[in-house]
N, C-alpha and C positions, 0 to 999 in steps of 0.2 A: 584471503588471509588465513583461512583454515578450512579443511574439508573433512574434519572428523576428530574424534578423541584417540589419542595414541594408544594402540593396543586394546581398544574397547569397541569392537565391531558392532555389538548389539546396541550399545548406547548411541553410537554414531548413527546407526540405521533409524533409531527412534527419534533423534533430535535433528539431524541434518537432513531435511526433506525438501528444501526449496530449490527450484531450478530457474534459470534465466528464461524470461518469457519469450525472447526473440530467438535464442539459439538452442535452448533446452539444456545448456551446460549446467552441471551441478554434480552431486547435491551440495548445497550450502546451508548454513545456519541462518534462519530468518530472525534477524535481530530486532526488527521493528523500526530501524533507523531510516530516515529519508535523506537522499543526497543525490549527487550527480558526479559524473566523470568529466574532467576537462583537462586536455593536454596530458593525459596519462595519470592525473592525480585525482584522488577521491575526496570530495568535499561532503561532509556530513552536515545537513542543515536542520535536522530536527527528528522528532519521533512520529511514527504513524498515528499513535493514539492522540497526538496534539492536533491532527488535521481538523480544520473547520469546514463543515459541509452545510451550506445554506442554499436553499432552492435547488438542490441537486448538483451544485457546483463546488468543486474542491478549492479551498483557499488555504495557503500556507501561512501560519501565524507569523512566521519570521518576516514575510513580505509586508504584512499589515503593520507590524511593529516598526519596521524600517520607515514606512510611510508616516507613522505617528511621530517618530523621532525627527523626521525632516520638517513636519508641520509645526511641531512645538519645540522651540529652540532649546529649552532647558532640559528636555528628556535625554538622558545619557544612555549609552549602550547597556542593555540588560536592565533598563529602568522602566520598561512597560511590558505588558503581556496581553495578547489577544486570545479570546476564547469565545465559545458560544454557550448560551443557556436556552432552555426551552421556555417560551412565553406563549400561553394560549395555544399549545400544540405546535408552535412554529419555532424553528431555531433562529435566534437573534444574536447579533454580534455585541460583545461587551469587551471593554478594555480597562485594565487596571494600570495606573502609572504612578510613579514616585513624584510627589509634589516637591517643588523647590522651597527654599526658605521663606521667600516672600509670600507665596500662596499659603504655606503652613501658618505663618504669622497671622494672616487675615482670617483663616478658618478658626484658629484658637482665640483670636480677639472676639469674634462673633460669639463663640461658645461661652467665653468668660462673661460677656455683657448680658447674655441671656439667662445666667444663673448667678445667685440662687433665687433672686426675686425677680419675676417677670415685669414688675412695675418700675424697676429702677433703670435709669439710663435709656429711656425709651427712644428719645430722639437720636442719641449717639448710636444706640444699637441698630436703629433702622438705617442710619447712614452706612454703618459698617456692613450690614447685611446687603444693602443695595450695591455697595462697592464690590463685595465678594460675588454677588450674583452676576455682575457685569463681567468680572474677570473670568469666572467659570464659563459663562455663556460664550465669551469670546474664544476661550480655549476649545470648548466643545464644538463651536462653529468651524474652527480651523481643522480640527481632527475630522469632523463629520464630512466636511467638503473634500478634504484630501482623500479619505478612504472611499467615498462615493466616486470620486473622479478616477482613481487608479484601480479600484477593485469592484466597482458597481454593486456595492452592498451598503445598507443603511446602518449607522451606529445606533444601538439601542441604549447603552448606558456606559458611563465612565465612573471609575472609583479612584479616588486620590488617596495614596498611602503616604504616611509620614516618612520623611527621610531616614534612611538606615533601617527602616522596618519593612522594606519591600521583600517579599518572599524569594529568597535565593538559596541555591544549594551551597555547600561548603566550598565548591570550586567557582562560585560566582555566576552560575547559570540560573535562568529564570525558572521558578517552580510554577508552571502554568496551572496545574491542578489547584494549588493553594490560592492562586490569584482568582481562579474561577469560583472557588469556594466563598470569596468575599461577597459575591452576589447571591449566594444561595444559603449561607449559614449565618447565624447570629453571633457566634462566639468570637469571631475576629472581625470587628467592624472597622472599616477604613475611616480616614479623616472626614471625607465628604463624598457624597454621591451626586452625580448628575445623570438624569435619564431623559429620554426624548419628550416626556410629558412636561418637563421643565421648560422646554422650548415651545411645545405645541399647545399646552394647556388642555384642560378637559372640556372647555366650552365648545359648543357647536359640534359635538361628536356626530359622525355620520351614522345613520341607522344601519342595521344588519343587512337588509335587503340591498344588494349592490346596485341593481338597475334603478329601483324606485328611489333610492336615496340620492343618486346623482340627478335624476330627473326632478326630484323635489327641490334640490338646491338650485338647479338650473331655472326651474319655473319661478323661483322667488327672486333670483338675482340677475337674470338676463333681460336687459331693457328692451331688446327687440321683440320679446314675447308679449309685451303689453297689449298689442292689438289682438294677438291670438287669445290671450286670456279674456279680453273683453268680448270677443266673438263667442267663446264657449259660455261665458257668463250669461250673455244675452239669450243664447239658445236654451239654457237651463231655465232662466226666468220665464221665458215664453212658454216652455213646456209645462212648468209648474202652474202657471196661471190657467192655461188651457185645460189642464187635467183637474182643475179645481182643488189643488192642494192648498195648503196655507199660503196666503198671499205673501210674496216676498219681493222686495225691490233690490236687495243686495245680498249676495251669497259670499260667504268666506271662501277665499280661494283654496284653503286647505281643508275644507269640510268635504267628507266623502259623499258620493252620490247616494249611497244606501241610506245614510242618515237623513237625507232629504226626502226619503220615501219613494225613490225611483227604482222600480222593479225591472225585470228583464224586458217586458214589453216597452217600458219607458225608455230603456237604453236603446232599443231598436228604433224607436221614434226619434230620439235625439240624434242617433247616428245619421239618419237621412238628412236632418237639418244641418248637421256638422259637415257632411259631405258636400252639400250645396254651398255652405259658407266658405269652405276651404278648397273646393274644387279638387278633392282627392278622395280616394277610397279608404274607408275605415272599417274595421271588424268590430263586432259586438264584444268579442273577447278583449280587444285592446281597450275599449271604453271601460269595461269592468275591471281590467287590470290597473289602468291608470285612472283611478276613480276620484280625483280631485281636479279642480281647474288648473292648478299649477302643474301637476303631473301630466295631464292630458295636453296642455299647451306645449310643454317641453317635448312630449312624444310626437305631436303633430309637427312642431317647429313653426317657423314663420318665414315669409318671403317678402322682400321689399319689391319695389317696382321693377328692378332689374332682374328679379327672379333668383336671387342668390341669398343664402343665409348670411347674416351680418357677422363680421369678424369678432365683435365683442361677445356675441352669443357663443361662438366656438371657443373663445378664450374661457368663458365661464364654465362651459361643459368640460373643457380640459382641466381646469382648476379642480372642479369637483371630482373628476375621475382620478386624477393624479393623487389627490388627497386621500381618496378611498383606497387606492392601491398602496399608498405609503402608510396608511393608518394614522393620519394626522388631520388636524382641522384645516379646512380650505383657507381660513384666514392666514395661515402660516405659509402658504404657497407663494413663492416669488416666480412670476412668469418669465423672468429672464434667466433663471437657473436651469441647468440641464436636468433631464429626467433621471439621469444616473445619480445626481446629487441626492435625490429623494429615495434612493435605494431601488429603483426600478431596474431589474435585470433584463437580460435579452428576451426571455419569454414574456415578461410583463410588458415590455415595449411593443413586441409583436401583438400581444393581446390588446393593447391600447389602440393600435392602428385598426385592428379588427372591430373593436367596439365603436370607434369613430365612423368606420365604414357603415356599420349597421345603423347607427343613429342618423347619419346623413342619407342613408339608402343610396350610396354611390360608391363605386370601387375606389379603394385607397390602398396604396402599396404597403405591403407588410414591413418594408424598410423605412417607412415614413419617419418614425421616431429616431432613427439613426441619421437620416439625411437632414432632418430639422429637429435638433435635439433639445429645444426649449419650447415652452408653450407659445410664446410670442412668435417664434419662427414658424412653428407648425401651423398656427392659426392664419398667419399671413400667407403662407404657401397654399393652404387649402382654399382660402378665400379668393386669392388672385389667380391661382392656376387650376386646381382641380374642379372647383365649382364653376368657374368661368368656362373651362373647357367643356364640361358636361353640358352647360346650358347652350353653348354655341354649337356643339357638334352632336349632342345627344338628343334624346326624345324631348319634346317640349309639350306633350299632351297631358303631363301631370300623372302619368301612370307610374305605378310602383312595382318593384319586384315582388313576386309572390312570397309568402312566408316559407321559410325553410323549417318544416315541422315534421314530426313522425307521421307516416301514412299507414293505413291498414295493410297488412301483409297479404298480397294477392298471389295468385298462382304464377303469373308471368310478369315478373318485374324486369323492366328493360335494363340493358347495360348502359353504363355511362359512356360518353363518347370515347374516353381514353380506354376503358375496358374493351370496347368494341374493336378499337385499333389493335390491341394486343391479341384479342381473340382471332381476328382475321388473319394476322400473321402466323400465329401458332397453329391454327387449323390448316393453313396452307402449307405449313412446314412442320408436321407433327413430330419429327425427330430432332427439331432444332433445340439447342440449349441457349439460344441468344438471350432470352429473357429470364433465365434462371438466375436468381440472386443468392449467392452464398455469403454467409457470415461465419466467422471463425473466432471463438473466444477461448482464452486460457484462464481457468480458475486456479488460483493458488491459495491454499489454506484449507480449512475444514469445511467442505461442501456438504450440505444436507440435500441429498438427491431427491428425497421424498418431498421436501418443501419446494425445491426447484420445479419438480413436475406439477405440484399443486399450483404454483404461481403461473406456469404456462397455461394450465387448464382454465384458470380464472381469467387470463387475458383472452383466451379463445371464447370463453363464455361472454365476456364484455363486448367483444367486437364480432358482429355477425359476419363481416367480410372474410374472417379467417376460417369460417366454416361454410363458405359459399362455393358452389360449383356452377358451371355454365353449360347446361345441356341445350340442345336444339329442340324447339317446340314449334311445329308448323312452319319449319324452314328458317326460323330466326332464333338466335341465342337468347336465353333469359337467365336471370339470376335465380338460383335455387339455394335457399338457405336451410341448412340442416339444423333442427332444433337442438341437437346434442352432438358434440364432437370432442374427442379427447386425444391428448398426446400421451402415449405410453412410452415413458422415457427409459428405453432399454439401454443399459450400460454395457459398452464393449470394454471388457476388462483386459488390459494389455500389460498388467504389472509383472507378469512372469517373463516377458520378453526382454531381450537385451536392448540397450539404448538404440543400436542400429536397426534392429528388427522393429522396435517400436516406431521409429521414424518412418520406416518403409510401410508398416501397417496403417499408420495414420494417413500417409499419402494415398495408399490404396483405397481405404474407406472413403476418403474425401473425393478422390477421382470417381469412384463408383457412384457416390451420391450426386455429384455435380454433372458428370459427363455421361453417365450411362443410365440415368433414371429420368427420362423426359416426363414432364407433367401431362396428365390427361385432364384437360380442362372440364370435360363433361362429368368425370367421375371423382376426381380429386384423390386424396387430399392435396391441397396446393401449398401446404405449410408443413415442413418436416423437420424433426429435431433428432440429432444423434449425439450421445455423450460417450466419450472415450476416457477411460481411467488409466493414467500413466503410473501414478503412485497414489498412496492414500490421500495426499494433499495436493495432487496435481491432476487436473482434468482438462479435456478439450471439448468444447461444445460447438457443434456444427449445426447451423440453421440454414435451411435451403427453402426458398419460397419462389413462386412465380410472380413476375412483375405485375401481373393483372390484379393482384390483391394488395400490393403495398408499394410505397415509394420511399425515398430517403427520409422524409419527414416522419413517415409511419414507423420506420425503423428506430428513429430517435424516441418516439412515443413508446414503442414496444420495450426498449431497453430501460427507460425510466420507470415504466409500470412494473417491469420485472424486478428491478431493484427495490421498489417500494413494497411490492407484494411479498418478495422473499424476506425482507426485513421484518415485516409484520407477521409473516407465517412462523418465523423462528420464535417470536415472542408469544405466539398464540393469540395475537390481536386480530380483530376482523379486518377485512380489506379496507385500506385507508382511502380508496379512490371514490370520487363522486360519480354518480350515474351519468352516462353519456346522454346529452340532450337529443341527439339523433344518431342513426346508423347510416352506413354507406348507401344502403338501398334507398333511404329517404333522400339522400343527396342526388342519387342518379335520377330519380323521378323528378326532383326539383329542377335539375339541370335541363331536362327535356322541356319542362314548363317554361323556363326562362329563355332558353336558346331555341325558339321556334324557327322553322325554316325562314320566315320573314325576317326575324331578327338576325339570323346568321347571314342572310343575304346582305343586310345593311352593313354588318360588321366586316364583310369582305371588301368594302370600299378601300380601306387602308391598304390591304394586300394587293388590290388591283393597282393602286398607285405605286406600290412597291415594285410590281412587275413592269409598270410603265417606264421605269428607268432602263428596261431591257432585262432579259433573262440573265442572271449571273452565270458566268462561265464556271465549269467545274474546276476546283482548286487542284492544280497539278504540281504537287511537291516532287522533288527528285527522289525517286524510289530506287531500291536495289534490285527489284524484280518487277516483271510486267504484271499489270492488274488483270486477273483472270476471272474474278468473281466479286459479288457485292458484299459478301461476308467472308471473313477470314479468321484464322486462329489468333488469339491475343497473347501478348506478353507485356511486361511492365519494367520501367526503370524508375527507381526511387530518387528523390531529390529533397533538398532542404534549403530554404532561403534564410540566411542569418538574421538575427534580431535587429542589428544595426541597419541593414538594408530595408527590412520591413518597416522600421520606424521612419526611415527616409521616405518610403513610398506612401506611408500614411500622411506625412507632412505635405508631400506633393499633392495628394488627393484633397486634403482640406484646403490648401491654398488655391487649387484650381476649381473648387466647388463641386468636385466629383466624389466618388467613393473608391475604396481600395479595389473593389471588383472592377470598376470601370477602368482604372489605371492599369491593372494587370491585363485585362482583355485587350486594351489598346496596344500594350507592348507585344502581346501575342500576335495581334494583327500585323504589326510592323515586321515581326520575325517571319511570318508566313509570306508576306509580300517580298521580303528580301530573298527568301529561298525560292519562291515560285515565279517572281516577276509579275504576278497577278495583282492588279490594283483594285479590282472589285471582288471583295471577299465576304463570304457568309460563314459565320460561326454560330453554332448552336449552344444553348445554355439551359439546363433544366431550371424551371422556376416553379416554386410551390405556391399556388394561389389560394392560401388559406386566410384571406382577409376577413372572412366572417368568423366571429367567435365560436359559432357552433361547430366549426370544422377543426378547431385547434387541437383537440385531443382525440380525434377520430382517425383510426387506421384506415387506409384506402388511398387510391391514386387520385389526388386532387389536382396535381400540377400539370404543367404543359412544358413545351420546349420553346424558348424564345429564339427567334431567328434574328440575329444581329448582322446587318449588312453594312459594311464599311467601304468607303471609296478613298483610297490613299491620295489620288490626284497627282499633280506634278511636283514631286519632291517637296511636300509641305514641312513645316516645323512639327516636331512631335506634339507641342502644346496645341497646335491647330487640330491635329488628329484626335487628341484627347477631348477637346471641346466638341468635336463632331460625335465622338463616341458617347459622350454623356447624353447628347440629344437622342442618339440612336437607341440607347438603352431605355431612356425615358419613353420614347415613342413605342418601342416594342412592349414595354410593361403596360402602357396605357391601352394597348390593343391585344393583350394576352388572353382575354377571356374567351376568345374564339378558339374552339378545340383545334389542336394541331392537325388532326385528320381532315378538318374542313379546309384548312389552309392548303394542304397538299392537293386537294381537288382542283384548286385554281392555279397553284404555283407549279404543280407537276402532275397534270391530269393523266398522263399516259403511263407513268412509272411510280405510282404511289408507294408500292411496297418492294420494288426491285432496285431502285436507285435512290440513295439518300439525297436530300436537298442540300446537305452540308457534309463535309468530310472531317471537320474538326469540331470537337466539343470541349467546353470548359465548365467546371462545376466546383463550387465550394461546398464541402460536406458539413452537416450539422456537427456541433462540438461533441455531443453525447456519443456519436458513433466512433469517435477517435480517442476519447479520454478513458483512463482507467477508473472503473467504478469500485469504490471501497464499500464492501458489504460487511456485515458482522462476521468476523473470523475468516473472511475470504476476500480476495480481490479478483475483479473480472476485467480482463484486458482484451481489447479488440485487436486481432491480427489480420491485416489485409490479405484477401485472397484474390487471385486473378480470375477474371471471367474467362470462360472457355473460348467464346467467339465474340467478335465485334464487327459492326458495320462501319465504324469510323477509322479513318487513317490514324488520327491522333486524338487522344482524350486526356486532357490535362485536369487532374483532380487534386484539390488542395484543401487544407484546413489549418486553422491556427492552433498552435501547441504552446502551452504555458508550463514552465518549470519554475522552481524556486529562484532561478538565476536569470531567466530570460523568457522572451516571447518571440516565437518565430513561425514561419509558414513551412509546412512540409506536405508531401504527397507523392504522387507518381504520374508518370507519362505512360498511359496505356497505348499500345500501338499494334498494328497488324503485322505480325512477323512473316506473313507471306509476301509483304511489300518491303519491309525495312529490316536491315540488320540492326542489332542493338547499338553498334558503334555510330550509326547514322543518327539514331534518335538521341543518343548522348550528345552528339555534336549540335543538334537543334536545341536541346535543353541548355547547353552551355551558352549558345548564342542568346537565348532568351534571358538568361541570368545576366549576361554581359550588358544587354540593352537596359535591363532594369537598373543596373548600377549606374549607367550613363545618364538616364533620364532623371535620376534623383538630383544630380548636380547640374545637368545641362538640359532642362526640358525644352529650351528654345532651339535646340540643335535640329538641323534638317534630318529627316528620317534616313536619307541615303548616306549620311555621314555618321550615324550612330554606330559605335564600335560593336562588333559581333564577337570579339574574342577577348 
């Protein structure tokens, strides 16, 4: 629209500083408006300062307001405003809306009857108030449910404003700051307030201690724990009588063991009796931590004659945990409503699965809350599938996994299985860049370089793995953790260069960092940061790390911590992050304790059955050149799946009982079959196994690669292949805790590192790696960078992208350019999208008849 002030070069240089993130085009004036381009037209949707950020996710107020308008019929355009306020240090969603005449009449009638004398019209006033409460509660319920369903956030409060008094500008636009002030200031009071306590009440508030509060509630409310409580009670009474304490016949289930005079030696004695009673191992620390009958009963759990936890007990646990996460009373939890209804976002739902896994002491998929989105559905699935499967096929000797706790730092800490795999390859190929992970970010706005450096150094201090190297001691690699390590953020100043020279220098510096600086695993550092300044308010940040110290989930953690620390650093506040319960070295030692040679041998049974079907043939896609090596140079083709198609795929996934990932990987399998003629196809997929809550915020490689083997058969319907794929993914996830390198020993014993087990990979990236982060006075946007080398013929990478107007999938196809021309890959990509479009409307069609064009 404009690129400067007429005839005023100095003022133009000072004000017009913004450049487009993808092309570098500019300079432009940064107006602070939000919007999008469609069909060559610019749509302005709001202001950057209006953006709502809750749990690290960006939400556009216009989207939420539109949701409210649809949920509440009387709200007209520009008749409501969404904003956020800080409550107990956390951002919460509030909505102001214009009341209609009927609601206004009810509110004023209640006010009139309550004044001036509180003793007059008692009965009439109570009825009016009851009617008003019902009306408001119904409205709040509709708004809360719609917002939770469409945006996965919980509504904190509503403010109803009198008609014609709603804060608007002279042109009729919503004044969101004024609406937000209704919740913060006293001078402009609205007609009526509703907040979540009006629905949840203050009764039965959960205690502050998250774990103990859930166990206390469970101990009191789970009927299946009655026998466990009685056993613990009997052990305590017997001990107290034997120890000649005050004679007792009955102990309050909520009374602490300390108050009964039971000291450390007493706990040790009780432990022996409890282990006999429950036929399980218990630690003294556990008894001291869960120091009442109710808490200890919930911690130990109970088993019926079939050896599985009762479904009702799981429901009670999930109710308590969901209530704790939502900050409401367990009495207000409806087990048939979705977790999203109660405001649980993606991270909270992953954490819920992890906590459930820890409590049951059994592996639970991190996607469980997505696949079974209500308490009833999840409890039924866990009882009927996971626990039954574990009892039938798992160990039945009552042994439990060792605790994942910090260990003393010794001289020779072993590598985890994944670390050892990357170490083996890198030391065998010291000049390889195959496992170099580059990240490229553009900062637009006023960047404080000193605070950015300080933030990186705090992350390195928090996470030992970022200051770990891998020297060889007595012939074996070990983890060596440096007590101190710093990033010196040197700024490469490119401001004096022309735009063309800037672009060339950025490419040169990037290529030098990624292609010509291989990592020395023994000496380090394995985490490098470079900052390039293009203009005063335009910077490029290049992060390069070796895969041995982090994975995709780790990168998401790193970015969120960087945003949090940078924001706190600017304001001079202390780091807002909680201490990590464990470090990666603790996990590596724990992994070796869990996956002993005997256990690994047992877990190989599934993969031996996998091989019993016959060794899968190599996937031979039609290439443009002959295959001469196992590793080749990489290139990419970008793509985007439109929102209408994505919504259709989600509907198909729900109706078929699968997930969006399963549907997409099935379509990819069909494409590979149609191009290669191969019916027995193996596809790899990275999987992050952070089912334990201790691992959720820890940087380090925890995941593995799922091997998904599909058999197309004799021209089946797509729906049949989709059903098979759902079971294939479930089986692979159920057996994913065996390290990938252990699988290769049996699946590919002669060529573990020279020939890949699969030639096609598919991956969904975490949202934080692809979204723009809005920081104080600056935005941080990820720009995808190509890897230098790849072992895979094709690597399909995708993520979901949300804008004010739509939600779609985008990503890229990474390919080996020594095998394929770009035109060939684009043709495969177009076939893939054509098949996706066909299956949305015709899932029963035969795979050989699915349209490829």
